[in-house]
Biopython code that builds the backbone (N, CA, C, O; Angstrom):
import numpy as np
from Bio.PDB.StructureBuilder import StructureBuilder

atoms = [
    (1, "UNK", "N", (-39.148, 35.581, 24.056)),
    (1, "UNK", "CA", (-37.761, 35.524, 24.357)),
    (1, "UNK", "C", (-37.117, 34.338, 23.639)),
    (1, "UNK", "O", (-37.710, 33.262, 23.564)),
    (2, "UNK", "N", (-35.927, 34.525, 23.121)),
    (2, "UNK", "CA", (-35.211, 33.473, 22.412)),
    (2, "UNK", "C", (-34.400, 32.657, 23.406)),
    (2, "UNK", "O", (-33.443, 33.151, 24.001)),
    (3, "UNK", "N", (-34.792, 31.416, 23.575)),
    (3, "UNK", "CA", (-34.066, 30.564, 24.502)),
    (3, "UNK", "C", (-33.204, 29.592, 23.702)),
    (3, "UNK", "O", (-33.711, 28.779, 22.930)),
    (4, "UNK", "N", (-31.903, 29.691, 23.902)),
    (4, "UNK", "CA", (-30.973, 28.787, 23.238)),
    (4, "UNK", "C", (-30.576, 27.697, 24.210)),
    (4, "UNK", "O", (-30.400, 27.935, 25.405)),
    (5, "UNK", "N", (-30.443, 26.523, 23.685)),
    (5, "UNK", "CA", (-30.033, 25.416, 24.522)),
    (5, "UNK", "C", (-28.526, 25.521, 24.728)),
    (5, "UNK", "O", (-27.755, 25.522, 23.768)),
    (6, "UNK", "N", (-28.126, 25.609, 25.971)),
    (6, "UNK", "CA", (-26.710, 25.724, 26.269)),
    (6, "UNK", "C", (-26.126, 24.321, 26.440)),
    (6, "UNK", "O", (-26.691, 23.470, 27.127)),
    (7, "UNK", "N", (-24.990, 24.112, 25.802)),
    (7, "UNK", "CA", (-24.312, 22.829, 25.890)),
    (7, "UNK", "C", (-23.169, 22.962, 26.882)),
    (7, "UNK", "O", (-22.360, 23.887, 26.808)),
    (8, "UNK", "N", (-23.123, 22.032, 27.795)),
    (8, "UNK", "CA", (-22.039, 22.080, 28.777)),
    (8, "UNK", "C", (-20.757, 21.566, 28.130)),
    (8, "UNK", "O", (-20.792, 20.844, 27.133)),
    (9, "UNK", "N", (-19.668, 21.937, 28.696)),
    (9, "UNK", "CA", (-18.364, 21.513, 28.215)),
    (9, "UNK", "C", (-18.252, 19.981, 28.276)),
    (9, "UNK", "O", (-17.703, 19.359, 27.366)),
    (10, "UNK", "N", (-18.763, 19.394, 29.328)),
    (10, "UNK", "CA", (-18.684, 17.950, 29.513)),
    (10, "UNK", "C", (-19.451, 17.211, 28.411)),
    (10, "UNK", "O", (-18.941, 16.238, 27.856)),
    (11, "UNK", "N", (-20.644, 17.651, 28.096)),
    (11, "UNK", "CA", (-21.417, 16.971, 27.056)),
    (11, "UNK", "C", (-20.787, 17.175, 25.679)),
    (11, "UNK", "O", (-20.844, 16.279, 24.836)),
    (12, "UNK", "N", (-20.193, 18.332, 25.445)),
    (12, "UNK", "CA", (-19.518, 18.579, 24.187)),
    (12, "UNK", "C", (-18.292, 17.666, 24.051)),
    (12, "UNK", "O", (-18.036, 17.144, 22.966)),
    (13, "UNK", "N", (-17.545, 17.470, 25.120)),
    (13, "UNK", "CA", (-16.387, 16.581, 25.087)),
    (13, "UNK", "C", (-16.809, 15.130, 24.854)),
    (13, "UNK", "O", (-16.131, 14.395, 24.135)),
    (14, "UNK", "N", (-17.919, 14.718, 25.456)),
    (14, "UNK", "CA", (-18.420, 13.354, 25.249)),
    (14, "UNK", "C", (-18.786, 13.133, 23.787)),
    (14, "UNK", "O", (-18.416, 12.121, 23.191)),
    (15, "UNK", "N", (-19.510, 14.082, 23.217)),
    (15, "UNK", "CA", (-19.907, 13.953, 21.818)),
    (15, "UNK", "C", (-18.686, 13.948, 20.894)),
    (15, "UNK", "O", (-18.617, 13.165, 19.947)),
    (16, "UNK", "N", (-17.736, 14.825, 21.178)),
    (16, "UNK", "CA", (-16.525, 14.904, 20.354)),
    (16, "UNK", "C", (-15.733, 13.606, 20.424)),
    (16, "UNK", "O", (-15.220, 13.137, 19.408)),
    (17, "UNK", "N", (-15.628, 13.020, 21.615)),
    (17, "UNK", "CA", (-14.879, 11.772, 21.739)),
    (17, "UNK", "C", (-15.605, 10.624, 21.042)),
    (17, "UNK", "O", (-14.961, 9.733, 20.490)),
    (18, "UNK", "N", (-16.928, 10.636, 21.060)),
    (18, "UNK", "CA", (-17.688, 9.600, 20.361)),
    (18, "UNK", "C", (-17.478, 9.706, 18.853)),
    (18, "UNK", "O", (-17.293, 8.691, 18.182)),
    (19, "UNK", "N", (-17.505, 10.909, 18.324)),
    (19, "UNK", "CA", (-17.289, 11.118, 16.894)),
    (19, "UNK", "C", (-15.860, 10.741, 16.513)),
    (19, "UNK", "O", (-15.649, 10.076, 15.499)),
    (20, "UNK", "N", (-14.897, 11.147, 17.296)),
    (20, "UNK", "CA", (-13.497, 10.827, 17.030)),
    (20, "UNK", "C", (-13.276, 9.318, 17.076)),
    (20, "UNK", "O", (-12.568, 8.768, 16.233)),
    (21, "UNK", "N", (-13.870, 8.656, 18.043)),
    (21, "UNK", "CA", (-13.761, 7.200, 18.134)),
    (21, "UNK", "C", (-14.335, 6.514, 16.913)),
    (21, "UNK", "O", (-13.755, 5.557, 16.402)),
    (22, "UNK", "N", (-15.472, 6.999, 16.444)),
    (22, "UNK", "CA", (-16.091, 6.423, 15.254)),
    (22, "UNK", "C", (-15.201, 6.606, 14.025)),
    (22, "UNK", "O", (-15.084, 5.701, 13.199)),
    (23, "UNK", "N", (-14.585, 7.757, 13.909)),
    (23, "UNK", "CA", (-13.694, 8.027, 12.781)),
    (23, "UNK", "C", (-12.484, 7.100, 12.817)),
    (23, "UNK", "O", (-12.071, 6.574, 11.783)),
    (24, "UNK", "N", (-11.924, 6.902, 13.986)),
    (24, "UNK", "CA", (-10.740, 6.060, 14.127)),
    (24, "UNK", "C", (-11.068, 4.583, 13.907)),
    (24, "UNK", "O", (-10.293, 3.870, 13.269)),
    (25, "UNK", "N", (-12.196, 4.119, 14.420)),
    (25, "UNK", "CA", (-12.537, 2.698, 14.343)),
    (25, "UNK", "C", (-13.126, 2.261, 13.007)),
    (25, "UNK", "O", (-13.101, 1.068, 12.703)),
    (26, "UNK", "N", (-13.645, 3.159, 12.212)),
    (26, "UNK", "CA", (-14.282, 2.783, 10.949)),
    (26, "UNK", "C", (-13.352, 1.992, 10.032)),
    (26, "UNK", "O", (-13.778, 0.949, 9.535)),
    (27, "UNK", "N", (-12.103, 2.417, 9.770)),
    (27, "UNK", "CA", (-11.241, 1.618, 8.885)),
    (27, "UNK", "C", (-10.881, 0.252, 9.477)),
    (27, "UNK", "O", (-10.610, -0.693, 8.736)),
    (28, "UNK", "N", (-10.877, 0.149, 10.782)),
    (28, "UNK", "CA", (-10.535, -1.129, 11.413)),
    (28, "UNK", "C", (-11.675, -2.129, 11.341)),
    (28, "UNK", "O", (-11.438, -3.336, 11.291)),
    (29, "UNK", "N", (-12.894, -1.647, 11.336)),
    (29, "UNK", "CA", (-14.066, -2.513, 11.354)),
    (29, "UNK", "C", (-14.495, -2.919, 9.944)),
    (29, "UNK", "O", (-14.925, -4.053, 9.732)),
    (30, "UNK", "N", (-14.382, -2.009, 8.985)),
    (30, "UNK", "CA", (-14.808, -2.311, 7.625)),
    (30, "UNK", "C", (-13.702, -3.069, 6.892)),
    (30, "UNK", "O", (-12.565, -2.600, 6.846)),
    (31, "UNK", "N", (-14.015, -4.225, 6.324)),
    (31, "UNK", "CA", (-12.988, -5.014, 5.634)),
    (31, "UNK", "C", (-12.606, -4.372, 4.305)),
    (31, "UNK", "O", (-13.448, -3.792, 3.620)),
    (32, "UNK", "N", (-11.338, -4.481, 3.952)),
    (32, "UNK", "CA", (-10.878, -3.981, 2.669)),
    (32, "UNK", "C", (-10.569, -5.172, 1.770)),
    (32, "UNK", "O", (-10.283, -6.269, 2.252)),
    (33, "UNK", "N", (-10.629, -4.951, 0.487)),
    (33, "UNK", "CA", (-10.364, -6.013, -0.467)),
    (33, "UNK", "C", (-8.874, -6.302, -0.520)),
    (33, "UNK", "O", (-8.083, -5.364, -0.615)),
    (34, "UNK", "N", (-8.456, -7.569, -0.463)),
    (34, "UNK", "CA", (-7.032, -7.883, -0.576)),
    (34, "UNK", "C", (-6.544, -7.621, -2.000)),
    (34, "UNK", "O", (-7.295, -7.763, -2.965)),
    (35, "UNK", "N", (-5.292, -7.243, -2.109)),
    (35, "UNK", "CA", (-4.700, -6.982, -3.409)),
    (35, "UNK", "C", (-4.364, -8.306, -4.065)),
    (35, "UNK", "O", (-3.741, -9.168, -3.446)),
    (36, "UNK", "N", (-4.773, -8.474, -5.314)),
    (36, "UNK", "CA", (-4.468, -9.691, -6.049)),
    (36, "UNK", "C", (-3.018, -9.662, -6.494)),
    (36, "UNK", "O", (-2.472, -8.606, -6.814)),
    (37, "UNK", "N", (-2.405, -10.831, -6.512)),
    (37, "UNK", "CA", (-1.005, -10.932, -6.925)),
    (37, "UNK", "C", (-0.844, -10.438, -8.355)),
    (37, "UNK", "O", (-1.605, -10.812, -9.248)),
    (38, "UNK", "N", (0.151, -9.598, -8.553)),
    (38, "UNK", "CA", (0.438, -9.090, -9.881)),
    (38, "UNK", "C", (-0.584, -8.117, -10.419)),
    (38, "UNK", "O", (-0.657, -7.923, -11.633)),
    (39, "UNK", "N", (-1.380, -7.497, -9.562)),
    (39, "UNK", "CA", (-2.440, -6.606, -10.039)),
    (39, "UNK", "C", (-2.040, -5.133, -10.074)),
    (39, "UNK", "O", (-2.769, -4.314, -10.633)),
    (40, "UNK", "N", (-0.918, -4.792, -9.498)),
    (40, "UNK", "CA", (-0.478, -3.400, -9.474)),
    (40, "UNK", "C", (0.274, -3.080, -10.770)),
    (40, "UNK", "O", (1.061, -3.895, -11.252)),
    (41, "UNK", "N", (0.035, -1.915, -11.319)),
    (41, "UNK", "CA", (0.741, -1.528, -12.541)),
    (41, "UNK", "C", (2.105, -0.963, -12.195)),
    (41, "UNK", "O", (2.350, -0.549, -11.062)),
    (42, "UNK", "N", (2.975, -0.949, -13.166)),
    (42, "UNK", "CA", (4.323, -0.416, -12.961)),
    (42, "UNK", "C", (4.271, 1.057, -12.584)),
    (42, "UNK", "O", (5.062, 1.527, -11.766)),
    (43, "UNK", "N", (3.344, 1.774, -13.179)),
    (43, "UNK", "CA", (3.201, 3.196, -12.886)),
    (43, "UNK", "C", (2.772, 3.457, -11.449)),
    (43, "UNK", "O", (3.224, 4.420, -10.829)),
    (44, "UNK", "N", (1.897, 2.601, -10.914)),
    (44, "UNK", "CA", (1.420, 2.779, -9.532)),
    (44, "UNK", "C", (2.569, 2.661, -8.528)),
    (44, "UNK", "O", (2.568, 3.325, -7.491)),
    (45, "UNK", "N", (3.539, 1.816, -8.844)),
    (45, "UNK", "CA", (4.640, 1.561, -7.917)),
    (45, "UNK", "C", (5.936, 2.238, -8.344)),
    (45, "UNK", "O", (6.998, 1.946, -7.795)),
    (46, "UNK", "N", (5.855, 3.134, -9.313)),
    (46, "UNK", "CA", (7.011, 3.899, -9.797)),
    (46, "UNK", "C", (8.155, 2.974, -10.217)),
    (46, "UNK", "O", (9.319, 3.208, -9.890)),
    (47, "UNK", "N", (7.795, 1.922, -10.949)),
    (47, "UNK", "CA", (8.789, 0.955, -11.432)),
    (47, "UNK", "C", (9.770, 1.631, -12.364)),
    (47, "UNK", "O", (9.395, 2.488, -13.165)),
    (48, "UNK", "N", (11.038, 1.240, -12.256)),
    (48, "UNK", "CA", (12.071, 1.710, -13.169)),
    (48, "UNK", "C", (12.950, 0.518, -13.532)),
    (48, "UNK", "O", (13.073, -0.417, -12.740)),
    (49, "UNK", "N", (13.564, 0.536, -14.716)),
    (49, "UNK", "CA", (14.384, -0.580, -15.195)),
    (49, "UNK", "C", (15.802, -0.570, -14.644)),
    (49, "UNK", "O", (16.612, -1.418, -15.020)),
    (50, "UNK", "N", (16.114, 0.361, -13.771)),
    (50, "UNK", "CA", (17.459, 0.425, -13.189)),
    (50, "UNK", "C", (17.368, 0.359, -11.668)),
    (50, "UNK", "O", (16.342, 0.724, -11.092)),
    (51, "UNK", "N", (18.446, -0.108, -11.003)),
    (51, "UNK", "CA", (18.415, -0.202, -9.539)),
    (51, "UNK", "C", (18.337, 1.172, -8.878)),
    (51, "UNK", "O", (18.679, 2.185, -9.488)),
    (52, "UNK", "N", (17.889, 1.195, -7.637)),
    (52, "UNK", "CA", (17.845, 2.436, -6.874)),
    (52, "UNK", "C", (18.578, 2.204, -5.561)),
    (52, "UNK", "O", (18.187, 1.356, -4.759)),
    (53, "UNK", "N", (19.620, 2.949, -5.358)),
    (53, "UNK", "CA", (20.426, 2.869, -4.137)),
    (53, "UNK", "C", (20.859, 1.430, -3.843)),
    (53, "UNK", "O", (20.854, 0.997, -2.691)),
    (54, "UNK", "N", (21.232, 0.698, -4.893)),
    (54, "UNK", "CA", (21.691, -0.674, -4.746)),
    (54, "UNK", "C", (20.590, -1.700, -4.582)),
    (54, "UNK", "O", (20.877, -2.891, -4.457)),
    (55, "UNK", "N", (19.341, -1.275, -4.578)),
    (55, "UNK", "CA", (18.204, -2.194, -4.435)),
    (55, "UNK", "C", (17.673, -2.524, -5.819)),
    (55, "UNK", "O", (17.446, -1.631, -6.635)),
    (56, "UNK", "N", (17.473, -3.833, -6.084)),
    (56, "UNK", "CA", (16.958, -4.239, -7.386)),
    (56, "UNK", "C", (16.050, -5.456, -7.259)),
    (56, "UNK", "O", (16.089, -6.175, -6.260)),
    (57, "UNK", "N", (15.239, -5.673, -8.279)),
    (57, "UNK", "CA", (14.241, -6.741, -8.276)),
    (57, "UNK", "C", (14.844, -8.112, -7.985)),
    (57, "UNK", "O", (14.218, -8.920, -7.299)),
    (58, "UNK", "N", (16.031, -8.389, -8.484)),
    (58, "UNK", "CA", (16.653, -9.697, -8.286)),
    (58, "UNK", "C", (16.843, -10.009, -6.805)),
    (58, "UNK", "O", (16.910, -11.181, -6.432)),
    (59, "UNK", "N", (16.932, -8.994, -5.956)),
    (59, "UNK", "CA", (17.115, -9.186, -4.513)),
    (59, "UNK", "C", (15.806, -9.059, -3.737)),
    (59, "UNK", "O", (15.815, -9.111, -2.507)),
    (60, "UNK", "N", (14.685, -8.895, -4.431)),
    (60, "UNK", "CA", (13.388, -8.673, -3.785)),
    (60, "UNK", "C", (12.686, -9.997, -3.509)),
    (60, "UNK", "O", (12.808, -10.947, -4.282)),
    (61, "UNK", "N", (11.955, -10.051, -2.407)),
    (61, "UNK", "CA", (11.215, -11.247, -2.018)),
    (61, "UNK", "C", (10.075, -11.562, -2.986)),
    (61, "UNK", "O", (9.664, -12.718, -3.086)),
    (62, "UNK", "N", (9.561, -10.571, -3.694)),
    (62, "UNK", "CA", (8.427, -10.780, -4.601)),
    (62, "UNK", "C", (8.859, -11.175, -6.009)),
    (62, "UNK", "O", (8.015, -11.527, -6.833)),
    (63, "UNK", "N", (10.141, -11.122, -6.296)),
    (63, "UNK", "CA", (10.637, -11.399, -7.650)),
    (63, "UNK", "C", (10.740, -12.896, -7.899)),
    (63, "UNK", "O", (11.204, -13.648, -7.041)),
    (64, "UNK", "N", (10.300, -13.325, -9.089)),
    (64, "UNK", "CA", (10.438, -14.706, -9.536)),
    (64, "UNK", "C", (11.305, -14.691, -10.788)),
    (64, "UNK", "O", (10.909, -14.128, -11.808)),
    (65, "UNK", "N", (12.491, -15.309, -10.721)),
    (65, "UNK", "CA", (13.372, -15.296, -11.894)),
    (65, "UNK", "C", (12.772, -16.082, -13.059)),
    (65, "UNK", "O", (11.893, -16.920, -12.859)),
    (66, "UNK", "N", (13.251, -15.810, -14.282)),
    (66, "UNK", "CA", (12.722, -16.535, -15.448)),
    (66, "UNK", "C", (13.134, -18.007, -15.384)),
    (66, "UNK", "O", (14.141, -18.340, -14.760)),
    (67, "UNK", "N", (12.360, -18.893, -16.027)),
    (67, "UNK", "CA", (12.709, -20.313, -16.008)),
    (67, "UNK", "C", (14.051, -20.599, -16.677)),
    (67, "UNK", "O", (14.776, -21.502, -16.260)),
    (68, "UNK", "N", (14.376, -19.843, -17.697)),
    (68, "UNK", "CA", (15.666, -19.984, -18.372)),
    (68, "UNK", "C", (16.443, -18.681, -18.205)),
    (68, "UNK", "O", (15.911, -17.610, -18.497)),
    (69, "UNK", "N", (17.691, -18.750, -17.740)),
    (69, "UNK", "CA", (18.471, -17.522, -17.505)),
    (69, "UNK", "C", (18.601, -16.622, -18.725)),
    (69, "UNK", "O", (18.708, -15.404, -18.581)),
    (70, "UNK", "N", (18.595, -17.203, -19.933)),
    (70, "UNK", "CA", (18.740, -16.379, -21.136)),
    (70, "UNK", "C", (17.473, -15.597, -21.474)),
    (70, "UNK", "O", (17.493, -14.743, -22.361)),
    (71, "UNK", "N", (16.369, -15.879, -20.776)),
    (71, "UNK", "CA", (15.121, -15.147, -21.015)),
    (71, "UNK", "C", (15.261, -13.673, -20.623)),
    (71, "UNK", "O", (14.663, -12.801, -21.254)),
    (72, "UNK", "N", (16.034, -13.405, -19.605)),
    (72, "UNK", "CA", (16.317, -12.016, -19.240)),
    (72, "UNK", "C", (15.386, -11.396, -18.226)),
    (72, "UNK", "O", (15.856, -10.849, -17.229)),
    (73, "UNK", "N", (14.089, -11.459, -18.440)),
    (73, "UNK", "CA", (13.155, -10.828, -17.514)),
    (73, "UNK", "C", (12.390, -11.871, -16.719)),
    (73, "UNK", "O", (12.130, -12.972, -17.204)),
    (74, "UNK", "N", (12.039, -11.519, -15.513)),
    (74, "UNK", "CA", (11.263, -12.401, -14.656)),
    (74, "UNK", "C", (9.890, -11.807, -14.404)),
    (74, "UNK", "O", (9.444, -10.897, -15.104)),
    (75, "UNK", "N", (9.235, -12.341, -13.393)),
    (75, "UNK", "CA", (7.920, -11.828, -13.025)),
    (75, "UNK", "C", (7.936, -11.416, -11.558)),
    (75, "UNK", "O", (8.888, -11.693, -10.829)),
    (76, "UNK", "N", (6.876, -10.755, -11.145)),
    (76, "UNK", "CA", (6.765, -10.261, -9.780)),
    (76, "UNK", "C", (5.405, -10.661, -9.218)),
    (76, "UNK", "O", (4.416, -10.725, -9.948)),
    (77, "UNK", "N", (5.365, -10.926, -7.924)),
    (77, "UNK", "CA", (4.115, -11.283, -7.266)),
    (77, "UNK", "C", (3.218, -10.069, -7.065)),
    (77, "UNK", "O", (2.031, -10.214, -6.773)),
    (78, "UNK", "N", (3.778, -8.879, -7.218)),
    (78, "UNK", "CA", (3.033, -7.648, -6.969)),
    (78, "UNK", "C", (2.788, -6.859, -8.248)),
    (78, "UNK", "O", (1.667, -6.423, -8.507)),
    (79, "UNK", "N", (3.831, -6.677, -9.043)),
    (79, "UNK", "CA", (3.757, -5.881, -10.268)),
    (79, "UNK", "C", (3.309, -6.756, -11.433)),
    (79, "UNK", "O", (3.813, -7.866, -11.607)),
    (80, "UNK", "N", (2.373, -6.265, -12.225)),
    (80, "UNK", "CA", (1.889, -6.999, -13.393)),
    (80, "UNK", "C", (2.909, -6.918, -14.524)),
    (80, "UNK", "O", (3.544, -5.882, -14.727)),
    (81, "UNK", "N", (3.059, -8.012, -15.253)),
    (81, "UNK", "CA", (3.924, -8.040, -16.426)),
    (81, "UNK", "C", (5.351, -8.464, -16.103)),
    (81, "UNK", "O", (5.681, -8.824, -14.973)),
    (82, "UNK", "N", (6.175, -8.408, -17.129)),
    (82, "UNK", "CA", (7.586, -8.785, -16.998)),
    (82, "UNK", "C", (8.370, -7.675, -16.298)),
    (82, "UNK", "O", (8.108, -6.490, -16.508)),
    (83, "UNK", "N", (9.327, -8.070, -15.469)),
    (83, "UNK", "CA", (10.171, -7.087, -14.786)),
    (83, "UNK", "C", (11.636, -7.434, -15.005)),
    (83, "UNK", "O", (12.016, -8.603, -15.081)),
    (84, "UNK", "N", (12.429, -6.410, -15.103)),
    (84, "UNK", "CA", (13.867, -6.539, -15.284)),
    (84, "UNK", "C", (14.503, -6.896, -13.940)),
    (84, "UNK", "O", (14.168, -6.266, -12.937)),
    (85, "UNK", "N", (15.405, -7.878, -13.876)),
    (85, "UNK", "CA", (16.048, -8.210, -12.604)),
    (85, "UNK", "C", (16.854, -7.036, -12.040)),
    (85, "UNK", "O", (17.109, -6.973, -10.838)),
    (86, "UNK", "N", (17.250, -6.115, -12.910)),
    (86, "UNK", "CA", (17.992, -4.929, -12.469)),
    (86, "UNK", "C", (17.056, -3.767, -12.130)),
    (86, "UNK", "O", (17.523, -2.686, -11.773)),
    (87, "UNK", "N", (15.745, -3.978, -12.236)),
    (87, "UNK", "CA", (14.760, -2.924, -11.988)),
    (87, "UNK", "C", (14.515, -2.697, -10.508)),
    (87, "UNK", "O", (15.110, -3.352, -9.653)),
    (88, "UNK", "N", (13.627, -1.757, -10.223)),
    (88, "UNK", "CA", (13.264, -1.410, -8.837)),
    (88, "UNK", "C", (11.873, -0.793, -8.841)),
    (88, "UNK", "O", (11.477, -0.153, -9.815)),
    (89, "UNK", "N", (11.118, -0.988, -7.733)),
    (89, "UNK", "CA", (9.844, -0.297, -7.538)),
    (89, "UNK", "C", (9.624, -0.068, -6.040)),
    (89, "UNK", "O", (10.398, -0.549, -5.212)),
    (90, "UNK", "N", (8.580, 0.660, -5.706)),
    (90, "UNK", "CA", (8.294, 1.010, -4.316)),
    (90, "UNK", "C", (7.929, -0.196, -3.453)),
    (90, "UNK", "O", (7.984, -0.104, -2.226)),
    (91, "UNK", "N", (7.559, -1.324, -4.061)),
    (91, "UNK", "CA", (7.173, -2.518, -3.303)),
    (91, "UNK", "C", (8.380, -3.373, -2.922)),
    (91, "UNK", "O", (8.222, -4.463, -2.372)),
    (92, "UNK", "N", (9.585, -2.879, -3.212)),
    (92, "UNK", "CA", (10.797, -3.653, -2.939)),
    (92, "UNK", "C", (10.867, -4.081, -1.474)),
    (92, "UNK", "O", (10.667, -3.279, -0.562)),
    (93, "UNK", "N", (11.158, -5.373, -1.277)),
    (93, "UNK", "CA", (11.329, -5.927, 0.060)),
    (93, "UNK", "C", (12.483, -6.919, 0.000)),
    (93, "UNK", "O", (12.382, -7.954, -0.659)),
    (94, "UNK", "N", (13.562, -6.612, 0.677)),
    (94, "UNK", "CA", (14.764, -7.453, 0.625)),
    (94, "UNK", "C", (14.468, -8.861, 1.150)),
    (94, "UNK", "O", (13.765, -9.030, 2.146)),
    (95, "UNK", "N", (15.019, -9.870, 0.460)),
    (95, "UNK", "CA", (14.830, -11.270, 0.875)),
    (95, "UNK", "C", (15.480, -11.528, 2.194)),
    (95, "UNK", "O", (15.425, -12.649, 2.701)),
]
sb = StructureBuilder()
sb.init_structure("model")
sb.init_model(0)
sb.init_chain("A")
sb.init_seg("    ")
for serial, (resi, resn, name, xyz) in enumerate(atoms, 1):
    if name == "N":
        sb.init_residue(resn, " ", resi, " ")
    sb.init_atom(name, np.array(xyz, "f"), 0.0, 1.0, " ", f" {name:<3s}", serial, name[0])
structure = sb.get_structure()
């Protein structure tokens, strides 16, 4: 005779909750690498040289203006390379 092990509803719920808990807690327990300043590419953040909905790099907390105003472009703490003060990207954060 074929005897199958029957699983009760209660034991199935316990196992399911244990698995779900493990899935939820894994990202919280495992450390992630911090992002280095200026390590994101313009493409990753959908950078554009024009403002978007009135938001621009010159008003962003991560933007560093050029040392001389006639230089034109500044730098960003998040985006690698030179950025236009009139530009915009997804990392925009108003000062």
